[in-house]
N, C-alpha and C positions, 0 to 999 in steps of 0.2 A: 504494500500499499504505499503511495506516494505520500509523504508527510505535508501537512499544511503549515506554511510560515505566515504568521500575521505581523504586520508593522502598525503600530499604534500612531495616532495623530499628535500634533503638537501639544506638549504638556499633559500627556495622557500616558497611562501605563497599561498593563494587562487587563485592568477592570474596563477599559473600553470594550473589550471583547468577552466580558464575562459570560453573557448568554451563549456565545459561539463556543467558547472553551467548554462550557458544560454540555452542549449539544454534540460537538465533534470529537471530544477527547476519548468517547468510548468506541468511536469508529476508526480512528486513525491517530497517528502520532501528530500532536500540535505543538508548534514552536512560537514563542513570542520573541521578536527582535527589538530590543529598545534602541532609540535613536537619540542618545542623550550625550555622547561623549565627544563629538566633533562639531565644527561650525562650518562644514561644507557638506552638501548632499553627496558629492563624490566619496568623501571619507567614510560617511555614514554608510553608504552602500557597500564599500569596500570591507568594512568590519562585519557586516551582515554576511557577506559571501565567505569571508574567512572562517565564520563560525557556524555555518549552516550545513545541513545534510548535503550530499552530493547532488540530489535532485529534489525539487519541491514544488508544491503549489504555492503560489505567492499572492497574497492579498494585502492591500494597504489602504488605509482611509486618510483622507486629507494630506497632511504632510507625509503620512506613511505611504500614500499612493505616489507622491512625488519621488520618495525614496525608492519605491518599488520600481518605477520607471527607469531609475538609474541602475538598479541591480540587473534589470533587463538589458540595459545598454552594455554594462560591463561584462556580464556572464550569461548571455542568452541561452547557452547550452545547459545551464543549471536549473533553468525554470520550465516546468512542465506545463504550467497554465497560469493565467494572470487574472486578478481581480482588482479593479480600480473602483474604490468607493468615495464618492463626495470629494473629488480632487481635481486637479488642474494640469494639463501638459505644458502649459506655456511658462516662460520665464516671468519673473515678477515685474509688474509694471513700475516705472520710476516713481509714480505718485504713491504707490503702496510702500515701496522702499523707504520713502521719506517719512511716512506715517509710523514706520517701525522705530525711528530714532527717538521720538519723545517717549514712546512706550518703554524702550530700553532704558532710557535716563530715569524714568519713574521707578522701574524695577530695581535698578542699581541703588536707588534711594529708599528701598524698603517698601515699595507700594505694589508689590506684586499682587496682593489680594485686590487692591483697588483696580489695577489695570485688567485683571481677569473679570472682576465683577461688573465694571462699568463699560469696558471697551470691547471685550471679546465674547463673553458669555451670552450677552443679549442676542447675538447674531447666530447662536447655535441651533436652537431647537424650535420645533413647531409648537403652537400653543395648545398643548394637549394635557390631559390630567396628570401624567407622570412627569411633567416638565421640572418641577421643583426638586424632587429627589435626584433626577439626572444632573441638574445644575449643581446641587450640593456635592455630588460625586466628582463632577468635573473640577470643583474647587479643591476638594480633597487631593485629587490627583496632582493638580498644578502646584499646590503648596507643598506637597510631598517631594516633588522634583526640584522645586527652588528656583531662585534667581539666576544662577549661573546656566542652568539648563534653558531657561527662557531666553537668555541672550544668545547662547549658541545656536538654538534652533532658529532664532529670529535671523541671525546672520546667514545660516544655512539657506533659509527660504529667500533672503535678499539676493543671493548669488546663484540661485538655482539655474541650471541650463533648461533651455526649451527642448522638449522630448518629442516634439511631433514627428521628426524623422525616425525616431526609434520605434514609435507606434505604427508608422507606415510599413516598416519592415517586419512587425510582429506577425507571426503566423501560428501563435499559440491559441488555444481555446481561451477566449477572453470574455469576462463579465464586466460590464460597465454598469455601476449601481449608484443611485443617488436617492435621497430623501426629496420628495416632491417640494418641500418648502425650504430647501437649502438656500440661504441668502449668501453664504460665502463662496460656494461653488455651484452656481445656477446651472439650469438646463443646457444652455448653449455650450458650455464646457464639456458636458457629457455627450451631447450630440456630436460635437467635434471629435472627441475620442472614439465614439462608435463608428463615425465615418472613416477615421484613419485606420482602424483595425479591421481588416476585412474579415467578415464572418463573426464579428463580436455580437454579444447579446446586450441589449439595453434595458435595464430594469429600473422603474421609477416607483418608489415605495410611498404610498399614500400615508398621511399622518405622521410624517417624519420630516425633520430639517437636516441639519449637518451631521447628526450622529445616529443614523437609523439602526446601527447595531445595538443601541440601548433603547431607542425610542420605539422601534418596531422589530424586535429581535426575531419573532417567529417568521415574519416575511423574509427578513435577511437570511435566516437559516435555510429556509426553503430555497431561495435563490442560490446560495452558496452550495447546497447539496446537489442541486441540479448542474451547476458548474463543475463540481467534483464528480459528477456521474454517480451519485449515490442514489438517485431516485429516477 
């Protein structure tokens, strides 16, 4: 059985995939690849490749998807299939790069909680009944990782490469999945990836924003199971 390798998003840990770990861990080996140690996407991908099984199914959400595309670029022979969740194949826009600088400065001055609470978290989720517990979990994950990880990940996102050519060349079984109400990575980004990867599947999850793995876990698990050819 090909193992499943999951890459979390910015300021998230394994708990981002808690429902998926519970669902898939009895069916296959599941690995979680942290992206906390370096400040470039290239180095983060290299570290994953160095510490991963010889071949794996690769799934990443948000920043995790960005790193997953770089893993595919560096070691396509290692990737059996690819799932890109709520992510973006393009390099970061200059205006977004500039917005990160005051966030980094605030975090350096001890305001990680405020940056996550006021500037990032409001963009994450659909307005559903389970919104607050998920926001609380996001805050726990972010505060647990801390300000140095925030800065490293922000720098990695600022300098990330455009991966559209990588996706054009991808011939792996590929799932493109997003929460319908994702404000950070909207539909056009996912339609672009779907168009770039020949034969890919596009899944849009109702009642979810940027974190469908937590917002609508059953729907995400079904989509991932079909992608893994378990159903």
